[in-house]
Backbone as CSV, one residue per row, in Angstrom:
resi,resn,N_x,N_y,N_z,CA_x,CA_y,CA_z,C_x,C_y,C_z
1,UNK,0.808,-1.213,0.000,0.000,0.000,0.000,0.847,1.272,0.000
2,UNK,2.132,1.148,0.230,2.976,2.348,0.333,2.935,3.179,-0.944
3,UNK,2.833,2.502,-2.095,2.866,3.243,-3.344,1.595,4.069,-3.551
4,UNK,0.562,3.855,-2.729,-0.689,4.600,-2.868,-0.657,5.918,-2.092
5,UNK,0.457,6.210,-1.442,0.557,7.442,-0.662,0.306,8.650,-1.543
6,UNK,0.763,8.618,-2.783,0.585,9.759,-3.683,-0.888,10.129,-3.837
7,UNK,-1.753,9.137,-3.833,-3.174,9.418,-3.977,-3.681,10.276,-2.821
8,UNK,-3.132,10.032,-1.631,-3.574,10.777,-0.454,-2.895,12.141,-0.351
9,UNK,-1.907,12.395,-1.229,-1.198,13.678,-1.226,-1.694,14.612,-2.331
10,UNK,-2.701,14.212,-3.069,-3.102,14.932,-4.278,-3.330,16.419,-4.046
11,UNK,-3.915,16.763,-2.911,-4.250,18.164,-2.652,-3.009,19.041,-2.560
12,UNK,-1.858,18.441,-2.223,-0.642,19.229,-2.026,0.336,19.119,-3.192
13,UNK,0.061,18.226,-4.127,0.999,17.990,-5.216,0.884,19.035,-6.323
14,UNK,1.978,19.191,-7.075,1.959,19.965,-8.312,3.013,19.369,-9.234
15,UNK,2.866,19.593,-10.542,3.699,18.867,-11.503,5.181,19.186,-11.358
16,UNK,5.513,20.446,-11.084,6.931,20.791,-10.947,7.572,20.027,-9.800
17,UNK,6.846,19.879,-8.705,7.349,19.121,-7.561,7.617,17.672,-7.955
18,UNK,6.634,17.024,-8.575,6.794,15.632,-8.968,7.917,15.468,-9.986
19,UNK,8.002,16.386,-10.940,9.053,16.308,-11.946,10.436,16.412,-11.307
20,UNK,10.591,17.350,-10.362,11.884,17.513,-9.686,12.271,16.260,-8.911
21,UNK,11.308,15.679,-8.218,11.597,14.471,-7.436,11.957,13.311,-8.357
22,UNK,11.221,13.166,-9.444,11.541,12.114,-10.416,12.927,12.325,-11.013
23,UNK,13.274,13.579,-11.331,14.624,13.881,-11.824,15.677,13.407,-10.832
24,UNK,15.447,13.673,-9.542,16.427,13.316,-8.518,16.607,11.809,-8.390
25,UNK,15.593,11.062,-8.836,15.654,9.603,-8.799,16.153,9.013,-10.120
26,UNK,16.520,9.883,-11.053,17.051,9.431,-12.338,16.002,9.184,-13.401
27,UNK,14.753,9.557,-13.131,13.671,9.385,-14.108,13.374,10.754,-14.719
28,UNK,14.081,11.088,-15.780,14.060,12.451,-16.308,13.212,12.605,-17.572
29,UNK,12.428,11.581,-17.909,11.568,11.674,-19.088,10.128,11.333,-18.715
30,UNK,9.646,11.926,-17.624,8.302,11.598,-17.139,7.308,12.732,-17.321
31,UNK,7.771,13.880,-17.783,6.868,15.002,-18.054,6.520,15.017,-19.536
32,UNK,5.235,15.084,-19.843,4.825,15.138,-21.238,5.232,16.462,-21.862
33,UNK,5.403,16.505,-23.188,5.879,17.735,-23.846,4.909,18.891,-23.657
34,UNK,5.427,20.093,-23.878,4.664,21.312,-23.588,3.415,21.452,-24.442
35,UNK,3.341,20.736,-25.559,2.145,20.838,-26.397,0.931,20.151,-25.760
36,UNK,1.147,19.307,-24.764,0.040,18.658,-24.065,-0.469,19.622,-23.004
37,UNK,-1.671,20.157,-23.212,-2.198,21.221,-22.367,-3.565,20.876,-21.788
38,UNK,-3.903,21.451,-20.647,-5.247,21.251,-20.099,-6.269,22.123,-20.819
39,UNK,-7.481,21.615,-20.965,-8.549,22.454,-21.495,-8.859,23.592,-20.536
40,UNK,-8.732,23.325,-19.239,-9.007,24.325,-18.214,-7.824,24.355,-17.252
41,UNK,-7.060,25.441,-17.264,-5.867,25.521,-16.436,-6.179,25.612,-14.946
42,UNK,-7.420,25.839,-14.600,-7.787,25.914,-13.194,-8.108,24.572,-12.573
43,UNK,-8.079,23.509,-13.381,-8.442,22.177,-12.891,-7.206,21.302,-12.784
44,UNK,-7.105,20.553,-11.697,-6.029,19.587,-11.494,-6.561,18.179,-11.751
45,UNK,-5.714,17.328,-12.300,-6.086,15.940,-12.592,-5.108,14.998,-11.900
46,UNK,-5.629,14.000,-11.213,-4.764,13.016,-10.557,-5.488,11.687,-10.503
47,UNK,-4.832,10.630,-10.970,-5.462,9.319,-10.934,-4.586,8.256,-11.568
48,UNK,-5.185,7.094,-11.789,-4.495,5.917,-12.312,-4.768,5.714,-13.797
49,UNK,-3.729,5.404,-14.542,-3.834,5.290,-15.999,-4.562,4.023,-16.435
50,UNK,-5.463,4.204,-17.391,-6.010,3.116,-18.210,-5.620,3.455,-19.647
51,UNK,-4.822,2.622,-20.252,-4.191,2.993,-21.512,-4.909,2.431,-22.734
52,UNK,-4.765,3.164,-23.847,-5.303,2.720,-25.133,-4.328,3.117,-26.236
53,UNK,-4.067,2.188,-27.133,-3.139,2.408,-28.247,-3.912,2.534,-29.545
54,UNK,-3.722,3.666,-30.227,-4.391,3.918,-31.503,-3.498,3.526,-32.681
55,UNK,-4.143,3.114,-33.741,-3.491,2.848,-35.019,-4.072,3.798,-36.056
56,UNK,-3.206,4.433,-36.834,-3.690,5.266,-37.933,-4.336,4.392,-39.001
57,UNK,-5.514,4.785,-39.458,-6.159,4.127,-40.591,-6.579,5.222,-41.566
58,UNK,-6.954,4.809,-42.773,-7.258,5.792,-43.815,-8.592,5.545,-44.494
59,UNK,-9.381,4.671,-43.889,-10.756,4.482,-44.343,-11.521,3.753,-43.242
60,UNK,-12.832,3.880,-43.272,-13.691,3.161,-42.334,-14.129,1.855,-42.984
61,UNK,-13.852,0.753,-42.331,-14.205,-0.556,-42.872,-15.711,-0.764,-42.781
62,UNK,-16.382,-1.044,-43.892,-17.833,-1.259,-43.864,-18.219,-2.379,-42.891
63,UNK,-19.245,-2.141,-42.086,-19.743,-3.150,-41.157,-18.968,-3.246,-39.856
64,UNK,-17.871,-2.485,-39.722,-17.074,-2.541,-38.503,-17.392,-1.339,-37.616
65,UNK,-17.489,-1.603,-36.312,-17.635,-0.494,-35.369,-16.240,-0.074,-34.924
66,UNK,-15.724,1.050,-35.393,-14.360,1.440,-35.064,-14.200,1.914,-33.619
67,UNK,-15.314,2.041,-32.909,-15.279,2.541,-31.537,-15.366,1.431,-30.481
68,UNK,-15.358,0.160,-30.906,-15.612,-0.952,-29.990,-14.738,-0.901,-28.737
69,UNK,-13.421,-0.876,-28.914,-12.522,-0.914,-27.756,-12.578,0.394,-26.972
70,UNK,-12.815,1.480,-27.672,-12.968,2.775,-27.016,-14.167,2.739,-26.061
71,UNK,-15.273,2.184,-26.542,-16.479,2.065,-25.719,-16.225,1.150,-24.534
72,UNK,-15.579,0.007,-24.793,-15.289,-0.943,-23.707,-14.465,-0.288,-22.609
73,UNK,-13.442,0.467,-22.997,-12.577,1.095,-22.007,-13.356,2.110,-21.175
74,UNK,-14.100,2.990,-21.826,-14.834,4.018,-21.088,-15.884,3.393,-20.172
75,UNK,-16.593,2.383,-20.667,-17.622,1.743,-19.850,-17.040,0.995,-18.653
76,UNK,-15.753,0.638,-18.717,-15.130,-0.122,-17.629,-14.334,0.755,-16.665
77,UNK,-14.350,2.081,-16.863,-13.588,2.969,-15.985,-14.082,2.871,-14.546
78,UNK,-13.135,2.801,-13.624,-13.443,2.814,-12.194,-13.181,4.219,-11.656
79,UNK,-13.768,4.563,-10.514,-13.509,5.879,-9.922,-12.014,6.137,-9.752
80,UNK,-11.581,7.333,-10.150,-10.183,7.710,-10.007,-9.295,7.308,-11.162
81,UNK,-9.837,6.618,-12.162,-9.021,6.205,-13.307,-9.030,7.267,-14.404
82,UNK,-7.949,7.262,-15.190,-7.755,8.233,-16.261,-7.485,7.490,-17.564
83,UNK,-8.381,7.587,-18.561,-8.046,7.023,-19.867,-6.890,7.793,-20.487
84,UNK,-5.866,7.069,-20.895,-4.686,7.661,-21.533,-4.636,7.142,-22.960
85,UNK,-4.901,8.014,-23.920,-4.979,7.626,-25.325,-3.682,8.010,-26.039
86,UNK,-2.978,7.003,-26.516,-1.763,7.212,-27.303,-2.161,7.226,-28.773
87,UNK,-2.238,8.428,-29.349,-2.800,8.610,-30.689,-1.741,8.709,-31.785
88,UNK,-0.455,8.744,-31.417,0.593,8.858,-32.422,0.862,10.301,-32.808
89,UNK,1.594,10.469,-33.885,2.089,11.786,-34.275,1.385,12.382,-35.487
90,UNK,0.363,11.710,-35.990,-0.233,12.159,-37.248,-1.015,13.462,-37.100
91,UNK,-1.555,13.726,-35.916,-2.385,14.913,-35.731,-3.720,14.833,-36.448
92,UNK,-4.133,13.617,-36.808,-5.372,13.436,-37.554,-6.526,12.979,-36.675
93,UNK,-6.258,12.671,-35.417,-7.261,11.993,-34.585,-7.711,12.893,-33.442
94,UNK,-9.032,13.087,-33.332,-9.629,13.765,-32.181,-10.579,12.768,-31.509
95,UNK,-10.043,11.881,-30.670,-10.863,10.793,-30.146,-11.779,11.189,-29.006
96,UNK,-11.579,12.372,-28.429,-12.289,12.698,-27.195,-13.189,13.918,-27.385
97,UNK,-14.412,13.804,-26.860,-15.344,14.909,-26.960,-16.326,14.899,-25.811
98,UNK,-17.450,15.568,-26.007,-18.433,15.731,-24.929,-19.048,14.413,-24.498
99,UNK,-19.340,13.518,-25.443,-20.022,12.273,-25.090,-19.139,11.376,-24.234
100,UNK,-17.885,11.209,-24.634,-16.976,10.397,-23.828,-16.708,11.050,-22.478
101,UNK,-16.589,12.376,-22.468,-16.389,13.079,-21.200,-17.552,12.829,-20.252
102,UNK,-18.763,12.875,-20.795,-19.949,12.658,-19.971,-19.969,11.247,-19.397
103,UNK,-19.712,10.257,-20.264,-19.709,8.868,-19.807,-18.624,8.627,-18.768
104,UNK,-17.453,9.223,-18.974,-16.353,9.049,-18.035,-16.616,9.765,-16.718
105,UNK,-17.160,10.968,-16.795,-17.430,11.742,-15.582,-18.471,11.036,-14.708
106,UNK,-19.494,10.467,-15.313,-20.515,9.742,-14.571,-19.893,8.575,-13.808
107,UNK,-18.853,7.978,-14.383,-18.161,6.863,-13.725,-17.085,7.347,-12.752
108,UNK,-17.051,8.638,-12.516,-16.128,9.279,-11.572,-14.669,9.113,-11.995
109,UNK,-14.462,9.087,-13.292,-13.102,9.131,-13.828,-12.442,10.433,-13.383
110,UNK,-11.124,10.378,-13.148,-10.399,11.558,-12.656,-10.009,12.518,-13.768
111,UNK,-10.262,12.149,-15.018,-9.887,12.996,-16.140,-9.472,12.144,-17.317
112,UNK,-9.033,12.790,-18.384,-8.593,12.088,-19.588,-7.332,12.747,-20.125
113,UNK,-6.446,11.919,-20.678,-5.179,12.391,-21.238,-4.983,11.781,-22.606
114,UNK,-4.575,12.610,-23.579,-4.295,12.094,-24.915,-3.263,12.990,-25.587
115,UNK,-2.484,12.401,-26.491,-1.592,13.230,-27.309,-2.234,13.556,-28.645
116,UNK,-3.472,13.092,-28.838,-4.275,13.496,-29.977,-5.101,14.719,-29.647
117,UNK,-6.075,15.000,-30.478,-6.886,16.204,-30.311,-8.147,15.924,-29.508
118,UNK,-8.761,17.011,-29.063,-10.042,16.960,-28.375,-10.996,17.916,-29.087
119,UNK,-12.283,17.623,-29.017,-13.278,18.501,-29.607,-14.423,18.722,-28.619
120,UNK,-15.397,19.510,-28.992,-16.511,19.878,-28.098,-15.985,20.577,-26.851
121,UNK,-15.006,21.441,-27.034,-14.270,21.953,-25.882,-15.106,22.866,-24.994
122,UNK,-16.020,23.640,-25.550,-16.842,24.517,-24.705,-17.726,23.690,-23.776
123,UNK,-18.282,22.617,-24.299,-19.143,21.754,-23.482,-18.341,21.066,-22.378
124,UNK,-17.135,20.604,-22.712,-16.316,19.910,-21.708,-15.880,20.871,-20.616
125,UNK,-15.505,22.084,-20.996,-15.129,23.081,-19.995,-16.304,23.372,-19.062
126,UNK,-17.489,23.441,-19.616,-18.675,23.717,-18.796,-18.941,22.579,-17.823
127,UNK,-18.560,21.356,-18.188,-18.754,20.199,-17.312,-17.785,20.188,-16.139
128,UNK,-16.630,20.842,-16.316,-15.617,20.805,-15.278,-14.854,19.494,-15.228
129,UNK,-14.856,18.754,-16.335,-14.139,17.481,-16.402,-12.723,17.734,-16.923
130,UNK,-11.681,17.260,-16.217,-10.303,17.531,-16.639,-9.925,16.758,-17.904
131,UNK,-9.486,17.470,-18.924,-8.983,16.850,-20.151,-7.669,17.523,-20.524
132,UNK,-6.636,16.706,-20.717,-5.331,17.185,-21.182,-5.112,16.613,-22.570
133,UNK,-4.714,17.461,-23.521,-4.798,17.101,-24.930,-3.590,17.623,-25.702
134,UNK,-3.452,17.116,-26.935,-2.375,17.556,-27.808,-2.817,18.520,-28.871
135,UNK,-4.035,19.024,-28.778,-4.547,19.973,-29.757,-6.062,19.987,-29.732
136,UNK,-6.633,20.960,-30.398,-8.085,21.085,-30.493,-8.471,21.048,-31.962
137,UNK,-9.417,20.188,-32.296,-9.858,20.079,-33.691,-11.120,19.268,-33.783
138,UNK,-11.842,19.367,-34.885,-13.153,18.726,-35.014,-13.110,17.296,-35.560
139,UNK,-11.951,16.789,-35.939,-11.868,15.537,-36.697,-12.269,14.318,-35.877
140,UNK,-13.257,13.593,-36.352,-13.643,12.322,-35.740,-12.541,11.294,-35.987
141,UNK,-12.385,10.351,-35.063,-11.378,9.303,-35.253,-11.812,8.274,-36.302
142,UNK,-13.097,8.166,-36.574,-13.578,7.184,-37.548,-12.961,7.436,-38.915
143,UNK,-12.351,6.395,-39.488,-11.695,6.526,-40.778,-10.308,7.136,-40.697
144,UNK,-9.873,7.493,-39.484,-8.544,8.085,-39.301,-7.701,7.307,-38.288
145,UNK,-8.361,6.725,-37.311,-7.627,5.954,-36.313,-8.585,5.114,-35.486
146,UNK,-8.082,4.012,-34.941,-8.903,3.192,-34.056,-8.008,2.532,-33.010
147,UNK,-8.593,2.249,-31.867,-7.853,1.579,-30.796,-7.634,0.126,-31.186
148,UNK,-6.398,-0.330,-31.036,-6.075,-1.726,-31.339,-5.699,-2.514,-30.096
149,UNK,-5.465,-1.830,-28.957,-5.141,-2.534,-27.714,-5.435,-1.609,-26.541
150,UNK,-5.904,-2.190,-25.452,-6.153,-1.425,-24.226,-5.417,-2.078,-23.068
151,UNK,-5.127,-1.253,-22.066,-4.441,-1.715,-20.858,-3.111,-2.390,-21.188
152,UNK,-2.358,-1.749,-22.083,-1.012,-2.193,-22.446,-0.067,-1.006,-22.281
153,UNK,1.235,-1.244,-22.149,2.163,-0.099,-22.115,2.087,0.685,-23.412
154,UNK,2.066,2.011,-23.299,2.010,2.887,-24.468,2.998,4.028,-24.269
155,UNK,3.219,4.783,-25.340,3.918,6.055,-25.240,2.939,7.152,-25.614
156,UNK,2.669,8.024,-24.671,1.777,9.155,-24.888,2.618,10.416,-24.860
157,UNK,2.701,11.108,-25.990,3.557,12.272,-26.068,5.016,11.948,-25.827
158,UNK,5.413,10.719,-26.147,6.801,10.307,-25.978,7.142,9.803,-24.585
159,UNK,6.182,9.751,-23.681,6.421,9.272,-22.319,5.767,7.906,-22.146
160,UNK,6.546,6.951,-21.649,6.013,5.606,-21.441,5.009,5.618,-20.296
161,UNK,3.838,5.022,-20.549,2.789,4.923,-19.546,2.337,3.474,-19.459
162,UNK,2.349,2.937,-18.242,1.836,1.593,-18.000,0.479,1.685,-17.313
163,UNK,-0.395,0.717,-17.542,-1.665,0.710,-16.813,-1.410,0.757,-15.307
164,UNK,-2.127,1.640,-14.624,-1.967,1.769,-13.181,-0.969,2.807,-12.744
165,UNK,-0.179,3.362,-13.670,0.744,4.439,-13.298,-0.044,5.635,-12.770
166,UNK,0.589,6.392,-11.876,-0.036,7.588,-11.315,0.181,8.751,-12.284
167,UNK,-0.905,9.378,-12.695,-0.862,10.482,-13.654,-1.335,11.747,-12.950
168,UNK,-0.529,12.808,-13.070,-0.890,14.069,-12.422,-0.745,15.206,-13.426
169,UNK,-1.771,16.053,-13.500,-1.730,17.182,-14.413,-2.246,18.452,-13.761
170,UNK,-1.633,19.568,-14.113,-2.111,20.878,-13.678,-1.774,21.899,-14.751
171,UNK,-1.785,23.180,-14.399,-1.575,24.229,-15.396,-0.197,24.162,-16.040
172,UNK,0.773,23.523,-15.380,2.133,23.425,-15.920,2.330,22.226,-16.845
173,UNK,1.382,21.292,-16.885,1.524,20.133,-17.753,1.130,18.839,-17.067
174,UNK,1.716,17.740,-17.528,1.376,16.404,-17.020,2.656,15.631,-16.709
175,UNK,2.636,14.921,-15.585,3.747,14.059,-15.186,3.203,12.662,-14.921
176,UNK,3.955,11.650,-15.341,3.592,10.258,-15.104,4.591,9.657,-14.115
177,UNK,4.079,9.104,-13.022,4.929,8.484,-12.006,4.826,6.966,-12.140
178,UNK,5.909,6.285,-12.552,5.866,4.831,-12.653,5.577,4.187,-11.300
179,UNK,4.801,3.119,-11.319,4.425,2.463,-10.070,5.635,1.989,-9.278
180,UNK,6.691,1.583,-9.986,7.856,1.018,-9.312,8.559,2.015,-8.399
181,UNK,8.375,3.317,-8.653,9.081,4.317,-7.841,8.118,5.209,-7.056
182,UNK,6.866,4.822,-6.977,5.890,5.674,-6.301,6.242,5.938,-4.844
183,UNK,6.640,4.902,-4.127,6.949,5.082,-2.714,8.103,6.063,-2.539
184,UNK,9.133,5.936,-3.378,10.281,6.836,-3.296,9.879,8.252,-3.691
185,UNK,9.004,8.388,-4.684,8.541,9.712,-5.095,7.716,10.356,-3.988
186,UNK,6.863,9.578,-3.353,6.051,10.113,-2.255,6.934,10.617,-1.119
187,UNK,7.949,9.833,-0.775,8.862,10.248,0.291,9.616,11.519,-0.102
188,UNK,10.126,11.540,-1.338,10.849,12.714,-1.805,9.967,13.945,-1.894
189,UNK,8.709,13.752,-2.275,7.784,14.877,-2.377,7.497,15.478,-1.010
190,UNK,7.342,14.626,0.001,7.099,15.121,1.362,8.275,15.976,1.840
191,UNK,9.474,15.486,1.599,10.675,16.220,2.024,10.771,17.552,1.289
192,UNK,10.539,17.511,-0.029,10.665,18.742,-0.819,9.558,19.745,-0.474
193,UNK,8.377,19.268,-0.177,7.303,20.168,0.218,7.657,20.931,1.487
194,UNK,8.233,20.221,2.458,8.640,20.885,3.701,9.733,21.907,3.419
195,UNK,10.707,21.538,2.578,11.791,22.447,2.247,11.302,23.675,1.504
196,UNK,10.368,23.484,0.563,9.851,24.624,-0.193,9.048,25.564,0.711
197,UNK,8.341,24.987,1.678,7.590,25.823,2.610,8.529,26.740,3.395
198,UNK,9.640,26.174,3.877,10.604,26.976,4.626,11.320,27.972,3.720
199,UNK,11.631,27.535,2.494,12.272,28.434,1.532,11.397,29.654,1.258
200,UNK,10.115,29.423,0.999,9.198,30.530,0.742,9.070,31.444,1.957
201,UNK,8.997,30.837,3.141,8.859,31.645,4.356,10.035,32.603,4.508
202,UNK,11.258,32.104,4.275,12.434,32.943,4.450,12.557,33.978,3.324
203,UNK,12.220,33.584,2.095,12.264,34.552,0.992,11.278,35.689,1.226
204,UNK,10.099,35.361,1.725,9.098,36.398,1.995,9.528,37.315,3.138
205,UNK,10.407,36.771,3.989,10.927,37.580,5.094,12.101,38.450,4.661
206,UNK,12.513,38.319,3.391,13.574,39.160,2.859,14.955,38.557,2.885
207,UNK,15.091,37.281,3.256,16.398,36.631,3.255,16.868,36.499,1.804
208,UNK,18.123,36.815,1.501,18.615,36.718,0.126,18.444,35.318,-0.459
209,UNK,18.151,35.279,-1.749,17.933,34.014,-2.438,19.121,33.081,-2.278
210,UNK,20.348,33.588,-2.449,21.525,32.736,-2.349,21.637,32.123,-0.947
211,UNK,21.371,32.914,0.066,21.438,32.409,1.435,20.425,31.283,1.650
212,UNK,19.236,31.496,1.158,18.183,30.489,1.317,18.521,29.231,0.523
213,UNK,19.035,29.424,-0.689,19.395,28.254,-1.496,20.505,27.450,-0.841
214,UNK,21.511,28.129,-0.327,22.603,27.417,0.329,22.128,26.654,1.560
215,UNK,21.064,27.121,2.161,20.523,26.459,3.363,19.670,25.254,3.004
216,UNK,18.807,25.407,1.985,17.840,24.355,1.681,18.113,23.609,0.375
217,UNK,18.917,24.217,-0.519,19.220,23.561,-1.784,18.040,23.434,-2.709
218,UNK,17.061,24.322,-2.563,15.838,24.264,-3.363,15.703,25.551,-4.160
219,UNK,15.394,25.391,-5.469,15.215,26.546,-6.337,14.139,26.258,-7.361
């Protein structure tokens, strides 16, 4: 259960903190690229990854439901889970919109993450459902891409994500914490949070930045 500590720290976490701690542990490729942005910068997202791997296609196969695995994944979401859609680099796929957001929110999903596009953005913002995306566009995934595997390791925005990994997003971006290092990240985050609190207190009191840095080693 130690690796679940991060879930209980959600209210105090932020992406820069997690990224710094992961860096200190030698995991320096856990932050998604800057193009992955929240629809609403005022909303924080934290939960467990449920992954989906997309394949680019260039036509809709007659008689086939291209949304089958997408529907299965959304319908099976548990509270606190985050669908993570690895859409590739084509920029042709907008797999997420108002309908999926509604279905996921009803199941108490913690949010959605994709390196593809999102659509119906005004409706999703009004819902208050956290969505982190690689762009905004109207393109349906039908005839452009379809899920070929779920709950498998994927790369989303170039970052490896395994099912069950802890995913955290805020106005600064998204960080993925591998399950294998969660306990160490939680411990490091607690230490850094205390240090940053003291650093801020002394800086606000007028102590020079260099003096504070030499004392706490935090910047």
